[in-house]
N, C-alpha and C positions, 0 to 999 in steps of 0.2 A: 504492501500501499503506501509506503514512505517512498520508494523509487517510483511509483505513477505519479505522485503530486510532484516529486522533483523533476521529472520529464514535462509534466505540463507547465511548472512554474518557468523551467528554462526556455521551452517555446513560446510563450508569452511575453519572457523578458524582453524579447527583440522589439513587441509593439509598444511595451511599456517606457524603455529605454529611450525611443524617439521623441515622446512626449514630455518626459520627467526629469530623465539624468543625463550629467555630462557625462564624459569618457572615463573621468577618475571613479565616478561613482558606479558606472558600469563595471570597472575592473573589481570596487570593493565587493558589488553585489555579487559577481562571479565568483570571488574567493570564498565569500562567505556559502554562499549556495551550493557550489560543488563540495565544499569542505578539502580545504588544503591539505596537500600529503604531509604526513608527520615527519617533517623533517626541518632542519635548522632556520630555514627560512620563517616557518610556521612560530618556531620560539619568537623570533623578533617580532613580528608581526603584531601576536597577541600581546605582547609587552607594551607595544606602541598604543594599542587599541585601549588596553588597560589606562594607560595615562589619559588618553583622550576623554574616556568615560568619567576620570575623577572628578573634575568637576561639575556633574549634575547625577551621577548614577554611581555611587561610590561601591554598594554590593556588587552590581556587576564588574567594576574595575577590579575588584578583591578576588572575584571568582576567576577573571581573566587571567591576572598576573598567578595565581595559584596553579592553573591549568598550564601556563607557561612554563612555570618552574618544574611541574612533574616531568614534561616533556623533554626539558633540557637534561635533567637526571637520567630518563630514558634513555638520551643520546649521548651522553656524556659529554655535553656540549659545554666547553668551560665557558667560552665568550659569552654564552647565554646565560650560564647561571650568574655571571657578574652583571650583565645586563639586567636580568631580573631583580636582584637585590637591590640596583640601583634605582630602578623603578618604584620598588616596594619601599625604598625609605622617602621618596617624593609622596607616595600615597599616605604613608601615618604622618607625614609633617601636614598635609590636609586634615588628618584627624586631630591633631593637635597631641598626638603622641610621639613626642620629640626625642625620648630615649629610644624607643625602638626604631623609630627614623634614624637616629646617629648608629645604632647597632648596624643595620640594614647598611648602610652607606660605608662604615668601615669595612663590613666583608665585602661589598663592591671592590671597594679601593684596595683592599688585599689581593683579591683576584686578578684586578687589572693589571697590578704590578708584578703578578705572577707571570702572565702571558706578554707584559711589556705592551700594554696597549695605552698608549701616552693621552691619546683623546679621551679615552675612559677613565683614565687617571685623572685628568683635568675635571670633567664634568663631575665625578665624586668629590673631589674636593670642593668644586664651587658648591655643590649640595651640601656639605658639611658645613662648608663657612654660613650659608645661608641659615642651617637649624641652630647654629652657636650664636649666631645674632638675634635670632628669636628669644633664647635661652639668656641674652644679655651678657654672655660670654665674649666680649670683644675682642678680646686678645687672641683668642683662638680662630675666631670667624676671618680678622685680618690676615693670621697667619695660612689658613688653608685657601682664602681667596687670593692673596699675593701668589703662593705656589701653583695655582691653578693657570692665573695670568701667564706667571714665565713660562710654563710649561706649553700654553697655547701660541706664544708670540715664537718659540721655536719651530713650532708646526705651521706658523702663520695662517692661523685658522679665523680670518677676518669675523665671521659669522657668530662663533662662539666668544670671541676677544670683546665684542660688544656687548655680550650680557654680564661677563666678568667686570667690566669697566662700570656700568648701570650699577651693578650691586655694592662696588666697591665705593662710589660717589655716595649713595643712598646709606651705606655704613658709616662715613666720614660725616655725613648731615647729622646721623643720630649722636655722634661723638663730639659735634660742635665745631669740628674741624673743617671749616666752610671752605677755606684756601684749597685743602687736600681734596674737597669734594668737587669743587670746580675746575680744579686740574685733570681729574678723571672724566669727568663729564665733557670738556673740551676735547681730550682725547678720543673720546667715542664719537663726539660730532666730525671730527675730521674722518675718521674710518668711515661711519654712515654715509657721508657725501661721496666718497669714493664709490660705495655699494649702490648709491642712488635708491636708498632705503628711506623714503621720504616719511612715511608713516612713525618709523622708529625715530627719525631725526625731528619729526614736529614734537615728540615726547620729550626729547634729550634737550630740546629748547626751553620747552615748560620747566622741567626737572631744573635747569641752569637758571632761569628767571627766578625761580623759588629760593635756590641758592643765594643769589644777590640780594634777595629781600632780607634774608636771614642775616646777612652782612650788612646790611642797612645801606646797600648802593641801590637805591630805586631805580635811578637813570639808566643804569647798567641791565636790570632786571627787565626795564621797559623795551630795550633794544632786543634782547631774546624774548619776549613776550611776543612781540610783533613778527618777529622770524617765524615762532611758533603759529601764529594765526595765520600766516600767508601760505602755510602748508596743510593748515586743518580744515578737512570739511565737514566732519561731524559738528552738528549743531549743538550736541550738549557739551562737548570740549569747548567750541568757540565762546559759550556762555560763561565756561570757568574762565576762559583766557581774558574775555572783555571783564569781567569782576576783577581778577588779578591787576590787569592794568589800571583800572580805575581807583583800587587800592593803593597802586604805586604814586598814581597822580595826587590821590590825597595826600600821602605821607610827604610829597615835594610841596605841597601847599598849591598846587595847581587844580584849583577847585572846580573851574569850569570845564575842563578836559575831563574831570573824574566823574564831574555829571553826566557828561555826554557819554562815556563808557559804561557808567550804571545802567543809564536808560536803555542803551542798545541791550546789554545784559539783560535786564528785567523783560526786554520784549520777546527774546528769545525763550527765557525760562517759562514766560506765559504760555507759549504756543507749545512748548513741551510739557505744561503744568507738571513741572519740578516743584512741587510746593516748598519743600525744605530749602532748595537752593534761592526760592525766591523772599525767604526770609533775609537772607543776607543782601540781597538787592535794595529791599525796602530798608533795610537799618542804615547802609551806605548812600542812598539818595537823601534820608530823614538828616542825617549828620552834615551831609553837604550843603541841604538847604538851610538848615539852622546857621552852620557858620556863615553863610552869606547873605545872613538876614531875614531869611525868607521863615519866620518859625513856623506858621500857621500850615505851610503845606508840610515841612519838615515834619511837624507833628503828627499829621495826618499818615506820613508812610511810615513813621516809627510805629503809630497805633496799629496799622495793618499788618506790619511785621510780627507785632507782639499778639495781636489774634491768632494769626496762623500758626506761630510757635505753640500757641496754648491747645490750638486745634490739634495739632500734631502731638501734643505732649513731650516735645524736646524742652526739659529742663535747661540744658545750656544756653539754648538760641533765647529761651525766656529770659535766663539771667543776664545773657550780653544786652537784651533790646530794653530792660528794666535799666539796667544800668547806662545806657545813652539818654534814655527819659528822664531819670533823675540829674544827670548834669545837664542836660537841657533845661528844664524846670529851673536849676539852681540858677544857670547864668541869666535867666529871664525874668529873676526875681519873684519867681513862683514859688516860695518856699514850702507852702504847704503841701502844693502836689510833690515838689522835690522829697519830701520826707517819705510823703506816702509810696512813692515808688523804691526809695531807699529801702524803706521797711520789707515791701515786697522783695526786693533784692535780695537781703538778708535772709528771708524766709526761704527762697528758693536755692540760695548756696548753703544755708543748712540743709535743705533736701539732699542736696548733691553730696555734702559732705558726710551725711549720716548713711547715705547708700554707701559711700566709699569705705567709711569708719567700719560699717555692719561687715563689708566684705572682707577689709584687713583682719577684724576681729574673728569672723570665722576661720581665715588662715592661721591666725596665733593661736586658736583654740586647737585645732586639727594638729598645729607642730606640738603644742604643750601635751597632747593626748599621747603622739609618738614618743616623746621625751621623757613621759610619765611610764609607759609602757618599758623603755628601754631602762630606766631606774628600777622598775619592779623586778625586771629580768637580772638585773646586777645584784640585788639584794638578795633574790632566790639563790644564785650562784655564789654568792658570799656566806649566806646560811649554810649550803652544802658542802661547802669546804670547810667549816668550823664544824659540822656534825661528822664530817668523814677524818678529821684530827681528833675528835672525843671517841669515835670508833676505835681508831689505832690506838689511841691511850688505853683504853679498856681492855684492848686485846692483848696490849703489852702486859697489863696488871693480871690479864687471865692467866696468862703463860705461866707467870710465878706462883700461881695457886696450886694446891696440893693436887695429885693423882685424881682423887675422886671427883673435884670440881670440874676438872678437864672432862673427865668420863662422862659427866651431867651435861657439859656444854657439848660434846659430840652427838649425845643421844637428842639433845635439843634441836641441833644442826640437822641431823637427819632426819629430824620430823618435819622440820621447817621444808627442808629439800623435797621430800615427800608432797607436802603441802603445796608447795611451787610448782613441782611438775605437774599435780593434779590441776591447778590453777591455768597452767600454760594450757594443758590438754583442753581444757574446756573453752579457753580462748581461741584456740585454733576452729574448734567445733563451731562454735560462734561465727568466725569468720567465713568459714567454708558455708554455713547456711546462710548469711548474708550475701556472699557472693552469689550462690545459687538463687538466691530472691531477686538479687540484681540482675543475673541473667535472665529469668524469667519475665521480669518488667521489660528488659530490651527486647523479648522476642514477642511479648504483647505489642509492644510500639511499632516494631517492625510489622505485624499483621496489621496493626491500625494502618500503619501508612500504606500499607499494598492495596488494603481495601479502599483508601481514599484515592490512588491512584488509578484502580479499575474503574472507579467511579468517573473520573475524570476523563480516561480512555472512553466511558461509554458514551459520556456527554459528547466527546472530539469526534467519535464515530457516528452518533446521531447527526451533529451537524454536517459532516461530510455527506452523510445520505440526503440531507436537503439541499447541499449545495449541487449534488450531482442531479437531483430533480430539476433544479434550476437549470442545470447546463442542458437537460435533456430537453427541455420547453422552451427556456429563454434564448439560449443560442442559436438552436436548429430551426425556429420559428423563423425568427428575422432572416436568416439566411435561406431559406426556403422562399420566403416573402422576394427577396430582391432576386433570387434565381428567376421566379416568376414574372416578376416584373420587367426584368431585364429581356425576356423573349417578346415583350410587348414594343421593345424600342424599335425594331425592324418594321412592324406593323403601321406603328405610328408616323414614323418616316416616309413611309410607302403612301399612307394616306395622306400625308403633311398637314396632319392635326397638331400643329404646334403648341396649342394650349394645352393638350391633352399629356404632350411631352412635357410641359412646365411643370404639371400637376405631378406625373410622375417622378421627375427629379428632386420635386421637396418630400415625396414620399420615401423615395430611396435614400436621402439624406437623411431623414428622421431615423430611416431602420439602422443604416450604418450608424450614427450618433449612439443608437441603443446598444448595437453589438460592441461598438469599442467600451462604452462606460461598463457593459458587463465583464468585458476583459480585464479592463482597469481592476476590478474589484476582485474577480477570480484570482489574478494575480497577488492583489494584496492579502486576500485570505489564505493561498500557498503559503507566502511570505510569514505571514503571522502563525500560522500553526503550527510551523517549525522553529519558532521564536529567532528567526534570523532576519525580520523586517529593518532594511538600512535605516538608522536614525543618525541625521547629521546634521546638528542644531547651528544656526549661523545668524549674524546680525543683517537684518533686511528690513526694507522699508514695505509695508503692508498696503499703503495707498498702492502705489505704482504697481505692486501683483495684482490686485484687485482689478486694477484698470486691463491689465494683459488679459485677464479670463474675462472681461467684459466684451473686448473686442469679439471673442468668438461667440459669445452666448447673446449677446445684442441681436444679430442676424437670426439666430435661433428663434428668439422670442417674438421677432417681427411677424413669423409665419402665423402666429396665433395675434398679431396687432397688439402685442405686450410691450408697455413702456418699462424700462430698467434705468433707474437713477441713482447714483450715488451721492450719498450724503457723508461727507468728512471733510474736515480740514486741511492742515498741512501734515507734510510727511511724517510717518510714525514708526519709530525703529523698534524690533521685537526681536527677541532671540529665540529662534524654533527652527525646526526642521523646515525648510521652504516647500518642498516637494508634499509635504504632507499638509501644510497650508492650503495650497492651490489645490489639492485634492479635495478637503472638505468644502472650499467656496464653490467649485465646482459642482459637486455633489448637491449643494444648498440650492444652487441656482437652478440647476436640472429639476429637482423636486417643487420649487417655486413655481418654473415654467409650465411642467406637468400639470398641476394642479389649481392653476389659475384659467379662469375662462378667457375667452377673447376679448380685446379693448379692455384687459385688466392692467395693474401697474404692480411691480417690483422695486421695492427700494433697499440696498445693502449700504450701511453704514459703519461707522468706527467710532467708538468712545474710550477717550483714555482714562485710566485711574490711575493710583498712585505707583502699583507696582506692575500692572497688567491693563492690555486693552481688551475690549469688548468688540466682537465683531456680530454683525446682526444683518439678517435678510428678513423682509417682511414683504408679504404679498397679500394680494385681493382675493386669496383663492376662496376654494370651498371649506376649508378648514378640517379640524380632525375632531372623532367623538374621543370622548374621555378614555374610554376602554380601550381605542387605538394607541392614544397617546402615551398609556401607561407602559406599552410593549414596543414604542417607537425604534429603538435602539435595539432590540432582540433579533436573531436572524431566526423568524418564526417560519419561514418559506410559504407564508399566505400571500397571495396575490392585491394589489391594490390598482384601480385603474384612474388615469388622469381624465382630466375634461374633455379630450378627444380620443378617448379610448386607449392612451399610453398605458401598458401595463409595467409594472415594477414589484419586485420581490424585497425591498427594503435593504437588500444587501450594504448599496450605498451608505445609508445611513447607518448601518452596523460598525461600519469603518470609519464613519466621521467620527464615532464617540470614541474609539480606538486612537484613533491619530491624536485627537485633543488630548486624552488621558496622557499618551505618551509624551505630550508636549507640554506637561504640568498644566493643563488646564481643566474646566470644565464645559459642559455643553446643557442647555434648557431650552424648552419649548413652551409658548405661550399661544394657545390656539382654541378656538370655539366653532362649532359649526355653521358656515355661512358667514363668518365674520373675519377670515383669512387668518394666516400662520404668522407668526414672529419667532424665528429661531436664533438663538444666541449663543455664540462660544468664546471662551477668554484664552488669552494667548499672553506669555510673561513679555513687559517690557525690557528693551535692550538698557542695562546697567551699565554706566561708564565708571571704571574704578578709579578713585581718586590718588594722586602720585602723593 
């Protein structure tokens, strides 16, 4: 059965790949579907895949690296063993288990040294340097990073050298050695220019600007911020840069320039709906306006920032804004208000302090308990030594006593020995019974697991049976229909009945579209059943992606005189698998067209929340009964008919639910008979990592 599914999946892959995948993704799907041969290449690929999954599916990552390690041991692949330990170290850093991360990284370093793999040695030392930095062991961190840099310079490996230079620069920033930090960042910039790596170059200019701000050299910081701004296309990154430039102008006393950049940053943040970032812009604009003598305008911005900080529950941002308000009212001579905001500031400061203090107390209590246990162990050992000395002393006294006393002691010792042997035998018997009980428990658990697996297998087989029923009906029927229609073409041409030919073309187009949709869903099912569905999350703009889909479905909707509208603002970047996202949008639009009568309308829109986007498709169609809505995302095999007799099995909606769940989202439906349907699903927004 597995072999049959695999053959069908490979056959359908050729259709699927043309519409949804690029060449690299095709290779990746091929490797996964065909199950790579168990050789050294598979070890490395499994380890690389584990690292990719570490940012969003740690359980999967750990299982992959475990498989890679076991295969490496079977093959006695020395490099693979070293590389697996290196990746294991990185995974445990993400888990916050720094001691385990150090252990794995040191093991990988030792193995790379044994095979004299200098690049591997450098990467392991870089990993150790970053871990020691997280543990605040700066001496060891510097030592390992410098050794890594020296090795890579001998290898002339520019790509890895840039990573080490960035790590060293950030480490020296933590140590407040800003001259060293800027020196390494400038070296990094020179290399990145040669490599034409503009994305990393923009990030390095931003980091260098931050260093000069910390050095108190705002003019130099402005120079590097502008260079970063010229290379940066991401709106989120541009808003950060604009805010940094405004802060630098404010520090230089150039308040008009600062106001312009705060305003521009605010405009972008509003478009991105980045509420936490908006607080900084409101606070910056408020302070600038108050300095320029526009107290009322400045007060409004500060109060906006305070209200937003309270809504988000961000104590630090609340404290900073309260401090600005207190200072502003004091300068204005409004001492009553100034005193009020000073008291509020102190209350928030106490809350932050108490939270930090409570965490410190918990840490100290934990350390105290550990020390207390160590002291108790030491006391017990001391008591034991005293008792042992007393026992030896008593034995010496006994040896000096009379023969009768010695004989009595021997007899007592024999009795005690017999009792001890009996007690030990009793303990062994209990241990055996405990072991037998434990083995019985394991057998019962295994039997339970087998029963559950059999249930899952039966459910899977039932799903497969339903799917093959769909194949027998939905795949064969449209193809027969196309074959029959194609036989009419010569007849209509001979009769020169072009109106009939045009209607025939539209009918064939709809049949082909249905077949392709079914084939896509069948491929999705085959991949999903084997647990090998490709998941490649990336940053992309969903508005432009939706527009691409609309180019196809607008013409299909016109066949029923249905109007499709897009309701959305500016570009919205998310982090998800783009192919899965497009598949969900296509299925929802296809269903909306199918169940909307002629002269109807369909609207697709996007709403941005704090950390996710809501994508919705609303139609003026026939709606859904309550009992149908409860089973909408299940594979029941029951037919549903559109407004023009279009037949569907619900397979597309089944995969919509699967795809949305794989992308950490949710999907829900709002519908009633003859009132239309609105299907909404969520997808995570792309989050920019602050430097």
